[in-house]
KETOR-674104 format. One record per residue (C-alpha): residue in one letter; x, y, z. Coordinates in pm, 1 decimal. Each point is the difference from the previous one (the first is absolute). Layout:
BEGIN
PT lumro        x        y        z
PT     a        X        Y        Z
...
This chain:
BEGIN
PT lumro        x        y        z
PT     m  -2089.9   -274.4   2101.3
PT     s    266.7    253.8    102.3
PT     v    255.4    153.3   -237.2
PT     f    295.9    175.4    163.4
PT     p    166.5    254.6   -233.8
PT     f    374.2     71.7     18.3
PT     t    231.1    232.5   -191.6
PT     e    330.3   -142.7   -125.4
PT     h    292.3     58.3    240.6
PT     d   -253.0     99.7    266.7
PT     g   -257.3   -119.7    251.7
PT     l   -379.1    -17.4     -4.3
PT     c   -176.2    289.5   -171.9
PT     e   -269.2    197.9    177.9
PT     c   -313.7   -205.7    -51.0
PT     a   -331.3    -99.5    154.8
PT     e    146.7   -339.5     92.5
PT     k    278.2    143.7    221.0
PT     a   -172.5    -89.7    328.4
PT     e    -51.3   -357.4   -119.4
PT     f    363.3    -15.8   -114.0
PT     d    124.7    125.7    339.5
PT     a   -212.9   -259.8    176.2
PT     m    145.6   -277.8   -215.8
PT     m    353.3    126.9     69.4
PT     s    -67.3      0.4    375.5
PT     s   -148.1   -349.9     -6.3
PT     g    297.9   -145.5   -186.7
PT     s   -199.1    -83.4   -313.9
PT     f    298.6     98.3   -215.4
PT     s    251.9   -209.8    196.6
PT     n     92.5   -211.2   -305.0
PT     i    113.8    304.7   -199.4
PT     p    383.8      6.5     -5.4
PT     s    212.3    289.1    128.6
PT     s    209.0      8.4   -319.1
PT     i    -51.3    -89.7   -364.4
PT     p    127.7   -356.3    -57.4
PT     n    212.4    -86.5   -302.6
PT     i   -218.3   -122.0   -284.7
PT     k     71.2   -170.7   -332.1
PT     s   -316.9    111.2   -176.7
PT     i   -258.7    273.5     38.7
PT     k   -252.4   -282.1     49.2
PT     d    167.4    -61.9    336.8
PT     v    -65.3    353.8    131.7
PT     k   -232.2    -21.2    300.7
PT     y   -232.7    280.8    106.4
PT     l    154.9    234.0   -262.5
PT     g    322.3     12.6    201.8
PT     i   -172.4    167.0    295.6
PT     v    206.3    -50.0    317.7
PT     k    -20.4     81.7    369.2
PT     d    140.0    339.1     93.6
PT     g     -4.0     27.1    379.0
PT     e   -363.2     19.1    105.5
PT     n   -118.4     50.0   -356.6
PT     l     22.5   -147.4   -349.5
PT     k    189.3    154.9   -288.7
PT     a     -8.4    -48.5   -376.7
PT     h    311.4     -1.0   -215.5
PT     y     57.8    -19.4   -375.6
PT     y   -292.8   -207.8   -124.9
PT     i   -338.2    139.4    -96.8
PT     g   -315.9   -201.6    -48.9
PT     a   -269.8   -183.0    193.2
PT     s     30.4   -311.3    215.5
PT     w   -215.7   -203.9    232.9
PT     f    116.8    -26.8    360.6
PT     i   -298.0   -214.4    100.6
PT     k   -189.9   -124.8   -303.7
PT     d   -342.9    163.9    -40.2
PT     k     43.3    190.0    330.1
PT     c    302.5    228.5      1.4
PT     a    216.4    138.8   -281.5
PT     f    293.0    238.0    -48.9
PT     v     28.8    254.3   -280.1
PT     v    322.8    191.9    -66.1
PT     k    -19.5    315.6   -211.5
PT     p    287.5    201.9   -150.7
PT     k    123.5    303.0    193.1
PT     v    -74.5    239.1   -287.4
PT     e   -271.0      4.9   -267.7
PT     v    190.3   -187.6   -268.5
PT     d   -102.9     18.1   -365.9
PT     y      1.5   -377.3    -39.5
PT     i    -83.3      2.0   -369.2
PT     k    304.0    215.6    -79.5
PT     l    216.8   -196.5    243.1
PT     f    -93.4   -336.5   -150.7
PT     m     24.2    124.8   -358.2
PT     t    346.6    144.3     59.0
PT     a    125.4   -302.5    194.7
PT     l   -114.8   -234.1   -278.0
PT     e    126.0    216.2   -285.9
PT     l    305.1   -223.4    -37.8
PT     n    126.1   -154.0   -321.1
PT     s    127.1   -316.3    165.4
PT     e   -238.7   -294.7     11.4
PT     n    193.6   -141.2    297.1
PT     e    -52.2    316.9    203.3
PT     a   -371.3     10.3    -80.7
PT     a    -24.0   -362.8    116.5
PT     y    215.4     78.8    307.3
PT     f   -273.6    235.9    115.3
PT     s   -232.1   -300.6     52.4
PT     n    194.2    -95.3    312.2
PT     y    -90.3    315.9    187.4
PT     y   -374.6     -6.3     35.9
PT     y   -236.1   -274.4    105.1
PT     i   -377.5    -51.0      3.3
PT     d   -154.5   -272.2    214.2
PT     f   -308.1   -127.3   -182.0
PT     e    -46.1   -284.0    247.5
PT     k   -117.3    236.1    276.6
PT     p   -316.6    213.3      5.7
PT     a      1.1    365.3   -102.4
PT     i     48.2    272.2    261.0
PT     k   -257.2    280.3      8.7
PT     t    192.5    326.5    -28.8
PT     n     23.2    296.0   -234.5
PT     a    337.1    111.7    140.8
PT     l    185.0   -160.1   -292.1
PT     d   -260.6     59.1   -266.3
PT     n    129.9    -93.3   -344.6
PT     v    363.0    -71.0     90.0
PT     i     45.1   -368.5    -74.1
PT     a   -209.0    -18.4   -321.1
PT     p    197.6    277.1   -179.6
PT     l    324.4   -166.3    110.7
PT     l   -110.6   -336.2   -139.0
PT     i   -120.6    148.7   -326.6
PT     l    298.4    224.8    -70.2
PT     h    238.1   -283.0     84.9
PT     y   -194.8   -222.8   -239.1
PT     i     10.4    255.6   -281.9
PT     s    376.0     32.7     46.9
PT     l     43.9   -378.3    -22.7
PT     l   -227.8    -20.9   -306.3
PT     w    192.9    275.0   -177.5
PT     h    323.1   -199.7     37.2
PT     l   -177.5   -318.6   -104.7
PT     v   -165.0    131.0   -318.0
PT     s    325.2    171.7    -99.2
PT     r    140.3   -351.4    -39.9
PT     g   -312.2   -122.0   -177.9
PT     l   -275.7   -228.2    123.8
PT     k     80.8   -366.9     10.1
PT     k   -193.2   -248.2   -209.1
PT     g   -106.1   -353.4     76.0
PT     y   -209.3   -285.7   -134.6
PT     v   -369.6     17.0     81.9
PT     v   -255.4   -274.1    -76.3
PT     r   -295.1    137.8   -195.2
PT     e   -324.3   -149.8   -125.8
PT     e   -161.0    172.1   -297.8
PT     n   -248.8    -67.8   -274.2
PT     l    231.2     76.8   -291.6
PT     q   -115.8     90.8   -348.2
PT     s    136.2   -197.8   -296.6
PT     k    313.5   -120.5    181.6
PT     i    123.0   -248.5    255.6
PT     r    244.3     73.7    283.8
PT     g    116.1   -254.2    256.1
PT     r   -255.3   -276.4     35.6
PT     i   -371.2    -13.9    -68.7
PT     l   -228.3    -29.0    304.2
PT     l   -242.0   -245.2   -156.5
PT     q   -286.1     24.9    250.3
PT     k     -9.5    381.8     -8.6
PT     h     50.5      1.1   -378.5
PT     l   -301.1   -227.6    -48.5
PT     t   -219.3    203.3    236.4
PT     k     91.5    344.9   -125.5
PT     n     69.6    -61.9   -367.9
PT     v   -111.0   -334.3   -147.6
PT     f   -347.0     -8.8    157.6
PT     t    -53.5    368.8    -77.4
PT     k    132.3    -43.2   -357.2
PT     r    282.5    252.8     38.4
PT     e    226.1   -181.9   -240.4
PT     d    259.4    282.4    -17.0
PT     r     84.1    -31.5    371.6
PT     v    229.1   -236.0    194.8
PT     f     13.6      1.6    380.7
PT     c    363.1    -39.1    104.9
PT     r    227.0      3.0    303.0
PT     f    346.5    140.5    -62.8
PT     q    293.5    172.0    163.8
PT     e     78.9    362.7    -77.2
PT     f    322.4    189.3     76.3
PT     t   -129.3    331.3    129.9
PT     e     38.9    286.5    248.1
PT     d   -348.5    -79.4    132.2
PT     i    129.3   -227.4    277.0
PT     p   -129.1    -12.3    362.8
PT     e    300.5    195.6    132.7
PT     n    -66.4    291.7   -235.8
PT     r   -374.4    -13.7     66.1
PT     i     61.5     45.9    373.2
PT     l    229.6    294.1    -72.6
PT     k   -259.4    162.3   -226.7
PT     k   -281.8    -48.5    251.0
PT     a    206.6    163.9    276.2
PT     l     87.6    280.5   -243.1
PT     s   -371.2     65.3    -61.2
PT     f    -60.0     21.8    375.5
PT     s    294.8    239.1     30.9
PT     v   -119.8    232.4   -277.5
PT     r   -350.3      9.9    150.8
PT     f    142.5     90.4    341.5
PT     i    233.7    268.7   -137.9
PT     n   -286.0    166.6   -186.1
PT     q   -220.3      2.2    311.5
PT     l    242.0    111.2    273.1
PT     p     16.3    382.6     32.7
PT     s    363.2      0.9    117.8
PT     f    106.6   -147.1   -336.6
PT     k   -151.0    288.1   -200.6
PT     s    307.5    223.5     14.9
PT     h    215.3   -289.5   -125.2
PT     l   -218.4   -119.0   -289.9
PT     q    208.1    190.5   -255.0
PT     e    301.1   -212.6     93.9
PT     l   -189.1   -327.0     35.6
PT     t   -229.3      4.7   -304.8
PT     p    269.8    -50.2   -270.9
PT     l    159.1   -277.2    207.1
PT     l   -331.7   -178.8     51.4
PT     s    -80.0     35.0   -369.7
PT     m    332.6   -156.9    -98.0
PT     i    -43.9   -287.7    244.2
PT     g   -363.0    -52.4   -105.6
PT     s     92.3    -23.9   -368.8
PT     a    242.0   -283.1     80.7
PT     f   -296.3   -201.1    135.6
PT     e   -226.9     73.9   -297.1
PT     n    -14.7   -366.0   -107.6
PT     v    -41.3   -135.6    352.5
PT     s   -335.9    -74.8    161.4
PT     e    -60.9     80.9    366.3
PT     d   -238.6   -293.2     37.6
PT     v    155.2   -188.8    290.9
PT     t   -159.3   -179.5    295.2
PT     i     96.1     23.6    367.1
PT     a    111.6   -364.4    -17.5
PT     q    231.9     78.3   -291.7
PT     v    144.6    297.6    188.3
PT     a     85.7   -222.9    296.2
PT     k    146.5   -269.7   -224.0
PT     v    240.3    212.8   -203.6
PT     n    360.0      2.2    120.9
PT     a    205.5    212.1   -237.9
PT     g    331.1    -87.6    166.7
PT     k     -9.6   -346.9   -152.6
PT     i    -46.1    139.0   -349.9
PT     f    131.2    353.2    -45.3
PT     r    231.1    116.1    277.8
PT     h    -32.4    370.6    -86.3
PT     y   -381.5    -32.0     31.1
PT     e     21.1   -105.9    364.0
PT     s    -21.2    341.8    169.8
PT     a   -271.5    129.1   -236.9
PT     i   -218.0   -308.7     53.3
PT     k     47.1     25.1    377.2
PT     v   -113.3    364.8     10.9
PT     a   -283.0    -65.0   -249.9
PT     k   -138.2   -264.4    235.5
PT     l     23.5    244.7    291.2
PT     i   -198.6    259.4   -197.3
PT     l   -271.6   -249.9    -92.0
PT     r    -27.2   -112.8    362.6
PT     h      0.1    358.6    125.6
PT     f   -310.2     72.1   -208.7
PT     d   -153.0   -343.0     72.4
PT     y     20.6    -92.2   -370.4
PT     s   -277.2    249.4    -81.9
PT     i     81.3    294.3   -226.3
PT     d   -294.4    191.1    150.3
PT     n    192.5     15.0    328.2
PT     a    280.1    191.0   -174.8
PT     s   -223.0    307.4    -11.4
PT     k   -133.5    -20.6    356.4
PT     t    133.4    185.1    301.6
PT     t     47.7   -197.7    318.3
PT     q     37.6     78.3    368.5
PT     s    205.2   -311.3     72.9
PT     v    336.8   -144.8    -97.3
PT     r    155.1   -343.0      7.4
PT     p    287.9    -26.9    247.8
PT     f    306.1    132.1   -182.1
PT     c    347.5    129.2     66.2
PT     i    228.0    234.5   -197.3
PT     d    371.1     22.2     79.3
PT     m     50.3    376.6    -26.3
PT     p    385.1     -5.3     13.8
PT     r      7.7   -233.3   -301.7
PT     l   -259.2    210.1   -183.0
PT     y    210.6    308.7     71.7
PT     e    308.5   -181.3   -136.6
PT     m   -183.2    -64.2   -327.3
PT     y   -124.5    359.4    -15.3
PT     v    352.6    141.4     42.7
PT     l    138.4   -253.1   -250.0
PT     s   -249.1    115.9   -261.4
PT     l    101.8    365.4     52.4
PT     l    369.7    -91.8    -20.1
PT     r    -48.7   -204.5   -318.0
PT     k   -206.3    278.5   -156.3
PT     a    290.5    240.7     48.0
PT     y    305.1   -223.9    -40.4
PT     g   -114.8   -312.3   -183.4
PT     d    193.4   -324.5     23.2
PT     q    294.8    153.6    183.4
PT     i   -214.1    -65.3    309.9
PT     q     19.7   -360.6    120.7
PT     f   -251.2   -135.4    250.4
PT     q     34.5   -244.3    290.2
PT     v    373.2    -52.3    -49.5
PT     k    119.6   -299.3    200.6
PT     g    291.5     32.1    239.8
PT     s    178.6   -243.8    229.5
PT     h   -168.0   -207.7    272.6
PT     k   -350.9     32.0   -149.9
PT     t      1.5    380.9      9.9
PT     q   -130.3    213.8   -283.7
PT     v    -18.7    371.1    -64.8
PT     d   -305.4    163.0   -155.7
PT     y    172.4    187.0   -285.1
PT     i    338.5     81.1   -149.1
PT     d     79.0    254.3   -272.2
PT     v    276.1   -157.7   -210.1
PT     n     77.1    323.8   -187.3
PT     e     20.9    230.2    299.3
PT     q    135.4   -289.4    210.9
PT     i   -216.9     63.3    303.4
PT     i   -209.1   -217.3    231.5
PT     l   -359.6     89.5     90.5
PT     d   -227.5   -150.0    262.6
PT     a   -368.7     81.1     53.5
PT     k   -117.4     33.3    359.7
PT     y   -373.7     17.3     56.9
PT     k     31.5    117.1    358.9
PT     p   -147.8    276.2    216.7
PT     r    350.6    119.9     76.9
PT     y    221.2    300.4    -56.0
PT     k   -284.5    219.2    130.7
PT     k    247.7    223.6    180.7
PT     g    312.0     41.6   -207.8
PT     d    184.7   -331.3    -17.9
PT     i   -125.3   -144.8    329.0
PT     g    -44.3   -377.0    -35.5
PT     i    206.0    -27.6   -317.1
PT     t    302.7   -178.5    150.4
PT     e   -136.7   -353.9    -37.9
PT     d    -71.6     55.8   -369.4
PT     v    342.3    161.9    -51.8
PT     r    164.9   -312.4    142.4
PT     e   -202.9   -222.2   -232.4
PT     i     69.9    191.6   -320.9
PT     s    367.1     45.2     98.3
PT     g     23.0   -378.6     16.0
PT     y   -129.7    -22.7   -357.4
PT     a    275.7    242.2   -107.1
PT     r    257.2   -250.6    128.5
PT     d   -163.6   -313.1   -138.7
PT     k    226.0   -145.7   -269.3
PT     k   -287.7   -144.1   -204.4
PT     i   -179.9    334.6     -8.7
PT     l    324.7    184.0    -79.7
PT     k     56.7   -244.4   -286.1
PT     a   -349.1     72.7   -136.8
PT     l     89.0    371.8     20.6
PT     k    333.8    -69.5   -176.4
PT     w    169.3    172.2    290.4
PT     n    366.2    -72.8     73.7
PT     a     27.3     14.2    377.8
PT     n    379.4     16.6    -13.3
PT     i     18.8    314.3   -211.7
PT     a   -153.2    338.7     75.9
PT     d   -239.9    137.4   -261.7
PT     k     46.9    331.2   -182.6
PT     n   -125.0    184.6    310.0
PT     g    243.8   -181.8    226.5
PT     k   -265.5   -222.6    159.3
PT     l     71.7   -360.1     95.3
PT     l   -368.7    -84.2     53.2
PT     p   -309.9     85.2   -206.5
PT     d   -245.5    267.7    112.0
PT     c   -319.4   -124.7    164.7
PT     v   -349.6    150.9    -10.4
PT     i   -290.1    -68.3    236.4
PT     v   -340.8     59.5   -161.7
PT     y   -294.0     61.0    233.8
PT     p   -361.1    120.2    -33.1
PT     v    -61.3    212.3    309.0
PT     v    -19.0    374.6     43.0
PT     q    270.6     93.8    245.1
PT     v     81.7    282.7    234.3
PT     e    361.4    117.5    -13.8
PT     e    225.5     97.7    285.0
PT     n    323.8    197.1     11.7
PT     d    341.5   -136.3     97.6
PT     n    -78.6     56.2    368.6
PT     g   -309.7   -219.3    -18.7
PT     e   -237.4    296.1     20.3
PT     l   -317.4    -36.1   -205.7
PT     l    -38.7    248.4   -280.6
PT     g   -369.6    -78.0    -46.2
PT     v     22.9    -15.7   -378.0
PT     v   -177.4   -269.7   -196.2
PT     a    184.6   -224.1   -242.5
PT     e   -112.1    169.0   -320.9
PT     n    188.4    316.8    102.8
PT     a    281.5   -142.9    208.3
PT     c    117.6   -310.2   -185.2
PT     s    -17.2   -159.5   -341.9
PT     c   -355.9   -118.7    -55.7
PT     k    -62.2   -129.6   -353.0
PT     y   -306.5   -141.3   -166.9
PT     e    217.2   -127.0   -284.1
PT     f    370.6    -12.2    -84.4
PT     d    161.0    246.4   -242.6
PT     k    144.2   -215.2   -278.2
PT     d    244.3    276.4    -99.3
PT     a    158.4     13.4    345.9
PT     s    189.3   -255.3    205.8
PT     i   -188.1   -165.2    284.0
PT     v    244.1    120.1    266.4
PT     s    -35.2    361.1   -116.1
PT     q   -372.7    -20.7     82.9
PT     c     59.4   -129.4    353.6
PT     d     96.8    146.0    336.4
PT     e    320.8   -105.1    168.3
PT     i    -34.7   -176.6    333.3
PT     k    240.5    233.3    176.0
PT     a    135.9   -238.6    262.1
PT     f    112.3   -257.9   -258.6
PT     e    228.7     11.5   -301.8
PT     g   -150.8    -97.9   -335.6
PT     l   -353.3    -54.3    134.1
PT     y   -305.0    182.8   -132.2
PT     k   -378.2      4.2     38.9
PT     i   -291.7    101.8   -217.9
PT     a   -373.7     13.8     73.1
PT     i   -223.7   -156.0   -266.3
PT     p   -355.5     40.2    137.7
PT     l   -284.9   -230.2    -89.7
PT     p   -252.8    164.0   -234.4
PT     q   -279.5    159.2    198.8
PT     k   -358.0     88.5    -86.4
C-alpha cells in the first residue's frame, strides 16, 4: 500500500514514494481527479480531500485528513502547513456558550467508518482529540440543562413491597420455593435518568476521560479540563454505562430529545473510533480511519471564540444576507463587518486581496446585513461614513511591501497587526491595519496556535 503525503495549499511532500507517484501521474492513473474543487453540500461529499490537478501535478487545498484513492492500494494524506497545537485550537474553537454553535461544528469534520484504516503516522492523534473535545463541549451544554428522564422497565426482587405486577414464575422460583417470604419479584416502570440515551453518553464520556489521561499532548491542558470533566461526570452519577453495541445502534435521540441529537451522534462516533473497547482508548495507533477536517470552518470557529471572549454577545455569527449569502461575523456595537479567510494569501503586502475585498464590500451593501447592524444606509454615521467598516481576518504570516510594490522583507509580527487574542478594552478596528488602496477596509492576522 502506498500513502502519498501532501501539505495543505501545496503539492506532494518529499517522500520515499515520489518516484511511484510520478509514474502514476505519467501513466494517467489520476485522470479522474478534477482540476477544480466542485461545489459540495456536505463535507461527506468531499472527494480525495479536495486534492485537484495543478498542471502536471496534484495540489491540496483547505482540507486536512486521510482518504483512499484506490481502496487498500493507494491513499492521500494532507497535513497542515505549520505544526498546529490541535488541542489548544479545538479547545478554543469549542469554548462557545451557544449550544447551536457547538452543534454547528459537527458539520465540518467527517470520519468514514465504512472504509478500512489507512496506515500512517502523519496525522497522529488529530481526529481523536477533535472528537473528544467536541463531545465534551456538547456534554457541557447538555448537562447545564439537566439530564432528561424517561420510563425504564425494571425487574427486581423487592423486599416487603409490591411495585407494578408480580412475575409469578420468577417469584415462585426465587422466593416461595426458597422460603424467602419477605420478597416479591416484580416488574415495574421507573422514571429515571438511567435511560439508554444517557448510558451511551456516559460510556463515551468514560472512553474520553481515559484517552485524555493517556495522551501526552493533553497534559498541559489538564488544569482546564479536569474541573469541567468533574462537573460533567457528577451529572451522570446515577447513570450506568452498561450498554450493548446493539443498544448503541438502536438509539436515535432525535426522536426523543432534540437537543440530545448532536451529543448522541458524536458519542457513537467515539465508541466506534475505539471499537467499543475502553482498552483501545489508551493505545497508540499507526493508522487512522479516512477522515476530513474543513480547516476554513474550524478557523471560523476559532476566531469566533476569540471574538466572543473579548466582546461577548455583541458579536453575531453567520449573519444571513440576501440571495443566500451570509457573513461570518458582525459587531453590532462597533457596527463593523468581519470575514475570516483561511487562505495562503497576502504573502506580499496586499497581493491577492482584491477578490476578498469585493466579497466583503458586497456584504457592506447588503440590506439584510445592514439591518442586522442597525445601520442606516441613507444617513452618514458620526464619522461621516455611509457604509460600515469591514475587516478581513486571516491566519498567515505575511511579508509587507511599500507603496511601490517593493518587498520590505519583514515578517507579519513586526510589520502588521498580528494578534493571538483581541484586546477587549480596545475597538476591533484600532487593532487592525488599513488596506491602503481601499476606504474603510482593514485586515488583521490571527494565527493558529502552534506547538
